[in-house]
C-alpha positions as CSV (number, residue, x, y, z in Angstrom):
1,V,140.2,97.2,100.5
2,C,142.1,98.8,103.3
3,V,141.5,102.4,101.9
4,C,137.9,101.5,101.6
5,V,137.8,100.4,105.4
6,C,139.5,103.5,106.3
7,V,137.1,105.6,104.5
8,C,134.0,103.9,105.8
9,V,134.9,104.0,109.4
10,C,136.1,107.8,109.3
11,V,133.8,109.9,111.1
12,A,135.2,113.5,110.6
13,A,135.0,115.1,107.2
14,D,138.6,116.6,107.7
15,K,140.2,113.3,108.2
16,G,138.2,111.7,105.3
17,K,139.4,114.6,103.2
18,Q,142.8,113.7,103.8
19,I,142.1,110.2,102.8
20,H,140.4,111.4,99.7
21,D,143.5,113.6,98.7
22,E,145.5,110.5,98.9
23,I,143.2,108.5,96.8
24,A,143.1,111.2,94.2
25,K,146.8,111.7,93.9
26,Q,147.1,107.8,93.2
27,G,144.4,107.9,90.8
28,M,142.6,105.2,92.4
29,L,139.1,106.6,91.6
30,H,139.3,106.2,87.8
31,D,138.7,102.3,87.9
32,N,137.1,101.8,91.5
33,I,133.5,102.6,91.9
34,V,133.3,100.8,95.2
35,L,135.8,103.5,96.7
36,G,134.0,106.0,95.1
37,G,130.8,105.0,96.9
38,A,132.6,104.8,100.2
39,L,133.8,108.2,99.7
40,V,130.4,109.6,99.0
41,D,129.0,107.6,101.9
42,M,131.7,109.1,104.2
43,Y,131.0,112.6,103.2
44,A,127.1,112.2,103.5
45,K,127.4,110.7,106.9
46,C,129.7,113.4,108.1
47,G,127.0,116.0,106.7
48,A,129.5,117.2,104.1
49,L,127.1,117.2,101.2
50,S,128.7,119.7,99.0
51,L,131.7,117.4,99.1
52,A,129.8,114.3,98.4
53,C,128.0,115.9,95.4
54,Q,131.6,116.6,94.3
55,V,132.7,113.3,94.3
56,V,129.7,111.9,92.6
57,E,130.0,114.4,89.8
58,E,133.7,113.6,89.3
59,L,133.3,109.7,89.3
60,P,133.8,108.4,85.8
61,S,130.8,106.1,86.4
62,R,128.0,105.8,89.2
63,N,125.9,103.0,90.4
64,V,123.0,102.8,92.7
65,V,125.3,102.5,95.7
66,V,126.7,105.8,95.0
67,W,123.6,107.5,94.2
68,S,121.7,105.8,97.4
69,A,124.5,107.1,99.7
70,L,123.9,110.8,98.6
71,I,120.3,110.5,98.7
72,S,120.6,109.0,102.2
73,G,122.9,111.9,103.2
74,Y,120.3,114.6,102.3
75,V,117.6,112.7,103.9
76,Q,119.5,112.6,107.2
77,K,120.3,116.3,106.8
78,G,116.6,117.1,106.4
79,E,116.8,118.3,103.0
80,G,114.0,116.2,101.4
81,E,113.8,118.2,98.1
82,Q,117.3,117.6,97.5
83,A,117.1,114.1,98.0
84,L,114.4,113.6,95.5
85,S,116.2,115.6,93.0
86,C,118.9,113.2,93.4
87,L,116.8,110.3,92.6
88,E,115.5,112.2,89.5
89,K,119.0,112.7,88.3
90,M,119.8,109.0,89.0
91,Q,117.1,107.9,87.0
92,H,117.7,109.9,84.3
93,E,121.2,108.4,84.1
94,G,119.3,105.2,83.5
95,I,120.1,103.6,87.1
96,L,117.3,101.7,88.3
97,P,116.8,102.2,92.1
98,N,116.8,99.5,94.7
99,A,114.9,99.0,97.8
100,V,117.5,101.0,99.8
101,T,117.2,103.9,97.4
102,Y,113.4,103.8,97.5
103,I,113.5,103.8,101.5
104,C,115.5,107.0,101.6
105,A,113.2,108.5,99.0
106,L,110.0,107.7,100.7
107,N,111.7,109.2,104.1
108,A,112.4,112.2,102.0
109,C,108.8,112.4,101.0
110,A,107.6,112.0,104.5
111,S,109.8,114.8,105.6
112,I,108.3,117.3,103.3
113,K,105.0,115.7,103.2
114,A,105.1,115.1,99.2
115,A,102.3,112.4,99.3
116,K,102.1,112.8,95.3
117,R,105.6,112.0,95.0
118,G,105.5,109.2,97.2
119,K,102.5,107.6,95.5
120,Q,104.6,107.8,92.3
121,I,107.3,106.0,94.1
122,H,105.1,103.4,95.6
123,N,103.7,102.8,91.8
124,E,107.5,102.0,90.8
125,I,108.2,99.8,93.8
126,V,105.0,97.7,92.8
127,R,106.2,97.7,89.2
128,Q,109.5,96.2,90.4
129,G,107.7,93.6,92.7
130,L,110.0,94.7,95.7
131,L,107.5,94.5,98.3
132,Q,107.5,90.8,98.2
133,N,110.6,90.4,99.8
134,D,111.4,93.5,102.0
135,I,109.5,94.2,105.2
136,V,111.6,97.4,105.6
137,L,110.5,98.9,102.4
138,G,106.8,97.9,103.2
139,G,107.1,99.9,106.7
140,A,108.6,102.9,105.0
141,L,105.6,103.0,102.6
142,V,103.1,103.0,105.4
143,D,105.2,105.6,107.4
144,M,105.5,108.0,104.3
145,Y,101.7,107.8,104.0
146,A,100.9,108.1,107.5
147,K,103.3,111.1,108.1
148,C,101.8,112.8,104.9
149,G,98.5,112.6,106.7
150,N,96.9,109.7,104.5
151,V,96.4,107.3,107.1
152,T,93.6,105.6,104.9
153,E,96.1,104.7,102.2
154,A,98.8,103.9,104.9
155,W,96.1,101.2,106.2
156,Q,95.7,99.9,102.9
157,V,99.2,99.5,102.3
158,L,99.6,97.7,105.5
159,K,96.8,95.2,104.8
160,E,98.4,94.3,101.5
161,L,101.9,93.7,102.6
162,P,102.9,90.0,102.4
163,S,104.3,90.3,105.9
164,R,104.2,92.9,108.5
165,D,106.4,93.9,111.6
166,V,106.0,96.0,114.8
167,V,107.6,98.8,112.9
168,S,104.9,98.7,110.2
169,W,102.2,98.6,112.8
170,N,103.8,101.5,114.7
171,A,104.1,103.7,111.9
172,L,100.3,103.2,111.2
173,I,99.6,104.0,114.9
174,A,101.7,107.0,114.9
175,G,99.9,108.4,112.0
176,Y,96.5,107.9,113.5
177,V,98.0,109.7,116.6
178,Q,99.4,112.5,114.5
179,E,95.9,113.2,112.7
180,G,94.0,113.2,116.3
181,E,92.5,109.9,115.6
182,A,93.0,108.6,119.1
183,N,90.3,105.8,118.9
184,Q,91.5,104.6,115.4
185,A,95.1,104.3,117.1
186,L,93.6,102.1,119.9
187,D,91.6,100.0,117.5
188,C,94.9,99.6,115.5
189,L,96.6,98.2,118.4
190,Q,93.9,95.5,118.6
191,R,94.4,94.6,115.2
192,M,98.1,94.3,115.7
193,H,97.5,92.1,118.5
194,H,95.5,89.9,116.4
195,D,98.2,89.8,113.7
196,G,100.3,88.2,116.3
197,M,102.6,91.4,117.0
198,R,104.0,92.2,120.5
199,P,104.1,96.0,121.2
200,N,107.3,97.5,121.8
201,A,108.3,100.7,123.8
202,A,107.5,102.9,120.6
203,T,104.1,101.3,120.1
204,Y,103.2,102.2,123.9
205,L,104.6,105.7,123.5
206,C,102.2,106.4,120.7
207,I,99.2,104.7,122.4
208,L,99.8,106.6,125.7
209,K,99.5,109.8,123.7
210,A,96.2,108.4,122.2
211,C,95.0,107.9,125.7
212,A,95.8,111.4,126.7
213,M,94.2,112.9,123.6
214,I,90.8,111.5,124.8
215,R,91.5,111.8,128.5
216,D,90.9,108.0,129.1
217,A,93.1,107.2,132.2
218,G,91.3,103.9,132.7
219,R,92.9,102.4,129.4
220,G,96.0,104.3,130.0
221,K,96.2,102.4,133.3
222,E,95.7,99.1,131.5
223,F,98.7,99.6,129.1
224,H,100.6,101.0,132.2
225,D,100.3,97.5,133.5
226,E,101.4,96.0,130.4
227,I,104.3,98.0,130.2
228,F,105.3,97.1,133.7
229,R,104.8,93.4,133.3
230,Q,107.2,93.5,130.2
231,G,109.8,95.7,132.2
232,L,109.9,98.2,129.4
233,L,110.4,101.1,132.0
234,Q,113.8,99.8,133.2
235,N,115.8,101.4,130.3
236,D,113.3,103.8,128.6
237,I,113.2,107.5,129.9
238,L,110.9,108.3,127.1
239,L,108.4,105.8,127.8
240,G,108.5,106.7,131.5
241,N,107.9,110.3,130.4
242,G,105.0,109.3,128.2
243,L,103.3,107.7,131.1
244,V,103.8,110.6,133.2
245,D,102.3,112.9,130.4
246,M,99.3,110.7,129.7
247,Y,98.3,110.7,133.7
248,A,98.8,114.5,133.7
249,K,96.7,115.1,130.6
250,C,94.1,112.9,131.7
251,G,93.8,115.2,135.0
252,D,95.4,112.4,137.3
253,V,98.3,114.4,138.5
254,L,98.7,112.3,141.7
255,E,99.4,109.2,139.7
256,A,101.5,111.3,137.3
257,R,103.7,112.4,140.3
258,R,103.8,108.8,141.8
259,V,105.0,107.4,138.4
260,L,107.5,109.9,138.2
261,K,109.0,109.2,141.6
262,E,109.1,105.7,140.7
263,L,111.0,106.0,137.3
264,P,114.5,104.6,137.7
265,S,115.7,108.0,136.2
266,H,114.0,111.1,135.3
267,D,115.2,114.3,133.4
268,V,113.9,117.6,132.7
269,V,111.1,116.6,130.3
270,S,109.7,114.2,133.0
271,W,109.4,117.2,135.4
272,N,108.3,119.6,132.7
273,T,105.4,117.1,132.1
274,L,104.4,117.1,135.6
275,I,104.6,120.9,136.1
276,A,102.4,121.3,133.0
277,G,100.0,118.8,134.4
278,Y,99.5,120.8,137.5
279,A,99.3,124.0,135.4
280,L,96.5,122.4,133.3
281,E,94.7,121.6,136.4
282,G,95.3,125.3,137.7
283,E,97.1,123.9,140.7
284,A,99.8,126.9,140.7
285,E,101.2,125.9,144.2
286,Q,102.0,122.5,143.3
287,A,103.4,123.5,139.8
288,L,105.9,125.8,141.8
289,N,106.6,123.2,144.3
290,C,107.4,120.6,141.5
291,F,109.7,123.5,140.0
292,E,111.5,123.5,143.1
293,E,111.6,120.1,143.6
294,M,113.1,119.4,140.1
295,Q,116.0,121.5,141.4
296,R,116.6,119.7,144.5
297,D,116.9,116.6,142.2
298,G,119.7,117.9,140.5
299,I,118.0,118.9,137.3
300,L,118.1,122.5,136.1
301,P,115.1,124.1,134.5
302,D,114.9,124.8,130.8
303,L,113.0,127.3,128.8
304,V,109.9,125.0,128.9
305,S,109.8,124.8,132.5
306,C,110.2,128.4,133.2
307,A,107.6,129.3,130.5
308,C,105.0,126.8,132.0
309,V,105.6,128.2,135.5
310,I,105.4,131.9,134.7
311,K,102.3,131.0,132.5
312,V,100.5,129.5,135.5
313,C,101.7,132.3,137.8
314,N,100.0,134.6,135.0
315,H,96.8,132.7,135.2
316,R,96.5,132.8,139.0
317,G,97.9,136.3,139.4
318,L,101.0,135.3,141.4
319,V,103.1,138.3,140.5
320,E,106.0,137.9,143.0
321,E,106.4,134.1,142.1
322,G,106.3,134.9,138.4
323,Q,109.0,137.9,138.8
324,R,111.2,135.5,140.7
325,V,111.1,132.7,138.2
326,F,111.7,135.4,135.4
327,L,114.6,136.9,136.9
328,S,116.3,133.7,137.9
329,M,116.2,132.5,134.0
330,S,119.2,134.8,133.4
331,T,120.6,135.2,136.9
332,K,120.5,131.6,138.0
333,Y,119.9,129.2,135.1
334,G,121.7,130.8,132.3
335,L,118.6,131.2,130.1
336,K,117.4,133.8,127.8
337,P,113.6,134.4,128.1
338,N,111.7,133.7,125.0
339,L,108.9,135.6,123.7
340,E,106.4,133.4,125.4
341,C,107.9,134.3,128.8
342,Y,108.0,138.0,128.0
343,N,104.5,137.9,126.8
344,C,103.4,136.1,130.0
345,M,105.2,138.3,132.2
346,I,104.0,141.4,130.3
347,D,100.3,140.3,130.8
348,L,100.9,139.2,134.3
349,L,102.4,142.7,135.5
350,G,99.6,144.3,133.4
351,R,96.8,142.5,134.9
352,A,98.2,143.3,138.3
353,G,98.4,147.0,137.3
354,H,102.1,147.2,137.5
355,L,102.1,149.0,134.0
356,E,105.5,151.0,134.5
357,K,107.1,147.6,135.1
358,A,105.5,146.0,132.1
359,V,106.6,149.1,129.9
360,K,110.1,148.7,131.5
361,L,110.3,145.0,130.8
362,I,109.5,145.7,126.9
363,Q,112.1,148.3,127.0
364,G,114.6,145.8,127.9
365,M,113.8,143.2,125.6
366,P,116.3,142.3,122.9
367,S,113.4,143.0,120.3
368,A,109.8,144.2,120.9
369,D,108.8,143.7,117.2
370,H,106.1,141.3,118.0
371,T,102.4,142.3,118.0
372,A,101.8,139.8,120.7
373,V,103.8,142.0,123.1
374,W,101.7,145.1,122.2
375,H,98.6,143.5,122.3
376,A,99.4,142.0,125.9
377,L,100.1,145.6,127.0
378,L,97.2,147.2,125.3
379,G,94.8,144.6,126.9
380,A,96.2,145.6,130.3
381,C,95.6,149.3,129.5
382,V,92.1,148.6,128.7
383,R,91.6,146.8,132.2
384,W,93.1,149.9,133.9
385,A,91.9,152.7,131.4
386,E,95.5,153.7,131.2
387,V,95.4,156.2,128.2
388,N,99.2,157.5,128.1
389,V,100.6,154.0,128.0
390,G,98.0,152.7,125.8
391,E,98.6,155.4,123.1
392,W,102.4,154.4,123.1
393,A,101.6,150.8,122.7
394,F,98.9,151.7,119.9
395,K,101.7,153.6,118.0
396,Q,104.1,150.8,118.4
397,A,101.7,148.2,117.4
398,V,100.3,150.0,114.2
399,K,104.0,150.8,113.3
400,L,104.8,147.0,113.0
401,N,101.6,146.5,111.2
402,K,99.2,149.3,109.8
403,S,96.5,146.6,109.5
404,D,96.8,145.3,113.1
405,G,92.8,145.1,113.9
406,P,93.2,144.3,117.4
407,A,95.3,147.1,118.2
408,Y,92.6,149.3,117.0
409,V,90.0,147.7,119.1
410,H,92.1,147.6,122.2
411,M,92.7,151.5,121.8
412,A,89.2,152.4,121.1
413,N,88.2,150.3,124.2
414,I,90.9,152.0,126.2
415,Y,89.5,155.4,125.5
416,A,86.0,154.1,126.1
417,A,86.9,152.9,129.6
418,A,88.5,156.2,130.4
419,G,85.2,158.0,129.2
420,M,86.8,159.7,126.1
421,E,84.2,158.6,123.9
422,K,85.0,161.1,121.0
423,K,88.5,159.9,120.8
424,A,87.1,156.2,120.9
425,E,85.1,157.0,117.8
426,S,88.0,158.7,116.0
427,I,89.9,155.4,116.5
428,E,87.1,153.5,115.1
429,A,86.8,155.9,112.1
430,M,90.7,155.7,111.6
431,R,90.4,151.8,111.4
432,I,87.5,152.0,109.0
433,A,89.4,154.6,106.8
434,N,92.5,152.3,106.9
435,S,90.3,149.5,105.8
436,V,91.4,147.4,108.7
437,L,89.2,144.5,109.5
């Protein structure tokens, strides 16, 4: 018993391995399946799945607990296919899955959107009559269908469950939001109320996304009031960020800002959401002000913050501001610009006619093997009828992809803009000869 407890509480695979070695030396695994299951569970929870598999294979006998622990480990690691493979091996051994096994298997199906396999498991669950007394299993079924995009089946399952809880309803609401069916999500909330269920923070988070999708700030405000009355904002920064996001996406950035300021705590996501809201409304100066205010609040920008600000600078042609933020990423914030940041800067510099700076920026990239980079530069060359840079960019683009149709179109347009009609025709002829669409 003491050894089992030690294995169960062990949180480091290397420490668990030491205990495992002691167990093996004493030959304790030959007649103790409970201890074997505890070892598998320990390795699985530590993410050491190869060692967990090894233990399972070496056990003289296995039961549903042992297999369920391994299946759960694969699900936690995001390896849904392996989890389902383990389920098949378990069944081939003649071991009947229980509710815990099926919950893990349904989560695996959801993670890889394996609706067909999920339906087979659903049928097995019904045959065993497991839904009568297990509300968690019912919720897992609803969640599986919803995450696989089959919200109609998810709703059918929910209706037929002997009992429902807030988790079951949340799974369905989240499914409608995932599928872009915002009004269905809002209707589902009403049905949930009629079922006597009180929404929790997770419910409201999904519902706020639904309001944002249809830009219904009025409904969003009603839910905001409910959230406030329930005191849910005191300990849930995700819900607070959801409110900021809803107002921002509905175009009410003033209310989004007010909500952010009144939150008990905020993080980089809170500020990024507000910055994105201002960017969406084309309010570049306000987005830049938020970017600075966030730092005064003691929160450093991340890649999302910088990409959003650079993007809004690009849309408004704010070259100096965009360059300042871009340079600060590495010098001030310790960030490596991603492809989106590079593309925005290349486009910004190109639109402003700073083609030499755009070229220099590309040459300093860790890798320019992305068609989007060359398309941005080629687009700028069309604008300024810049043939030399355009020809260089075109060569790089077709080197990456000989069938890059937009590159041919850009190059032909560059020649046309420069009054070089014959060269434009030759590029078009080249495109047709190479069967480029």
